[in-house]
C-alpha positions in Angstrom: -5.5 -66.0 26.8 -3.8 -63.1 25.0 -6.1 -63.4 22.0 -9.1 -63.2 24.3 -7.7 -60.0 25.8 -7.2 -58.6 22.3 -10.7 -59.5 21.2 -12.2 -57.9 24.4 -10.2 -54.7 23.8 -11.3 -54.6 20.2 -14.9 -55.1 21.3 -14.6 -52.3 23.8 -13.2 -49.9 21.2 -16.0 -50.7 18.7 -18.6 -50.2 21.4 -17.1 -46.9 22.5 -16.9 -45.6 19.0 -20.6 -46.5 18.4 -21.6 -44.6 21.5 -19.3 -41.7 20.4 -21.0 -41.5 17.0 -24.4 -41.2 18.7 -23.0 -38.3 20.8 -21.5 -36.8 17.8 -24.8 -36.9 16.0 -26.6 -35.1 18.8 -23.7 -32.6 19.0 -23.8 -32.0 15.3 -27.6 -31.4 15.4 -27.2 -28.8 18.1 -24.5 -27.0 16.1 -26.6 -26.6 13.0 -28.6 -23.5 14.0 -25.6 -21.6 15.2 -23.2 -22.7 12.5 -21.9 -20.1 10.0 -23.7 -20.3 6.7 -20.6 -21.6 4.8 -20.3 -24.5 7.3 -23.9 -25.5 7.4 -24.0 -27.6 4.1 -21.1 -29.9 5.3 -22.6 -30.1 8.7 -26.0 -31.1 7.5 -24.8 -33.6 5.0 -22.6 -35.2 7.7 -25.7 -35.6 9.9 -27.6 -37.2 7.0 -24.7 -39.6 6.4 -24.7 -40.6 10.1 -28.4 -41.0 10.1 -28.1 -43.2 7.0 -25.8 -45.6 9.0 -28.3 -45.5 11.9 -31.2 -46.3 9.6 -29.3 -49.2 8.0 -28.5 -50.6 11.5 -32.1 -50.1 12.7 -33.6 -51.9 9.6 -31.2 -54.8 10.1 -32.3 -55.0 13.7 -36.0 -54.9 12.8 -36.7 -51.6 14.4 -38.7 -50.2 11.4 -40.4 -47.2 13.2 -37.1 -45.7 14.4 -35.5 -46.5 11.0 -38.3 -44.6 9.3 -37.7 -41.6 11.6 -34.0 -41.8 10.7 -34.8 -41.8 7.0 -37.0 -38.8 7.4 -34.1 -37.0 9.1 -31.8 -38.0 6.2 -34.1 -36.2 3.8 -34.6 -33.2 6.1 -30.9 -32.6 6.6 -30.2 -33.2 2.9 -32.7 -30.5 2.0 -31.2 -28.2 4.6 -27.7 -28.9 3.2 -29.0 -28.0 -0.3 -30.6 -24.8 0.9 -27.5 -23.7 2.7 -25.3 -24.5 -0.3 -27.5 -22.6 -2.7 -27.7 -19.7 -0.3 -23.9 -19.5 0.0 -23.2 -20.6 -3.5 -20.5 -22.9 -2.2 -20.1 -26.7 -1.9 -22.9 -27.4 -4.5 -20.9 -30.1 -6.2 -19.9 -31.9 -3.0 -23.4 -31.8 -1.7 -24.8 -33.2 -4.9 -22.3 -36.1 -4.9 -23.0 -36.9 -1.2 -26.8 -36.8 -1.8 -26.3 -39.1 -4.8 -24.4 -41.6 -2.7 -27.0 -41.4 0.1 -29.8 -42.1 -2.4 -27.9 -45.1 -3.9 -27.3 -46.5 -0.4 -31.0 -46.1 0.4 -31.9 -48.0 -2.8 -29.6 -50.8 -1.6 -31.3 -50.8 1.8 -34.7 -50.9 0.1 -33.8 -54.2 -1.7 -33.3 -55.9 1.7 -36.7 -54.9 3.1 -40.1 -56.4 3.1 -42.5 -55.0 0.5 -44.6 -53.1 3.0 -41.5 -51.3 4.4 -40.2 -50.1 1.0 -42.6 -47.2 0.4 -41.0 -44.7 2.8 -37.6 -45.5 1.3 -39.0 -44.9 -2.2 -40.4 -41.6 -1.1 -37.1 -40.6 0.5 -35.2 -41.5 -2.6 -37.6 -39.5 -4.7 -37.1 -36.4 -2.5 -33.3 -36.9 -2.6 -33.4 -37.0 -6.4 -35.4 -33.7 -6.3 -32.6 -32.3 -4.1 -30.0 -33.5 -6.6 -31.9 -32.1 -9.6 -32.3 -28.7 -8.0 -28.5 -28.6 -7.2 -27.6 -29.6 -10.7 -29.9 -27.0 -12.2 -28.3 -24.4 -9.9 -24.8 -25.5 -10.9 -25.5 -25.4 -14.6 -28.0 -22.5 -14.9 -27.6 -19.8 -17.4 -27.9 -17.2 -14.7 -24.4 -18.3 -13.5 -23.0 -17.7 -17.0 -24.6 -14.2 -17.0 -23.0 -13.4 -13.7 -19.6 -14.4 -15.0 -20.1 -12.2 -18.1 -21.0 -9.2 -15.8 -17.9 -9.8 -13.7 -15.7 -9.8 -16.8 -17.0 -6.4 -18.0 
């Protein structure tokens, strides 16, 4: 009897946390336009990570259309995160690492899908790799070295 009560409590906590993450996702999305520029990269990448979890769950449940919409949002918010990071010149490395992890996880999800469902994932991974490439180019550009030389003088 006691173990049944513990399992029911555990189930209730998991169900509540799942509902809370959906609310958090909507709350995060509503905060993006009004967020200060230095907070936007982290906020957008957090949304992308939450949508990645949602897309994985949706694909596992067979809801391909909603999963594709979630994958599109992953790419959109990753691009917004990159744009904000480049604008503020902060969090470039963290955003690049997060986007790399998201792309790798999408590749893993792709391997579990039917052939006809893999194309949107391939396209999303390609766009995420472009995001990573632009971040890496920005981080290691020669302009950055010139700016440092000007500051020293």
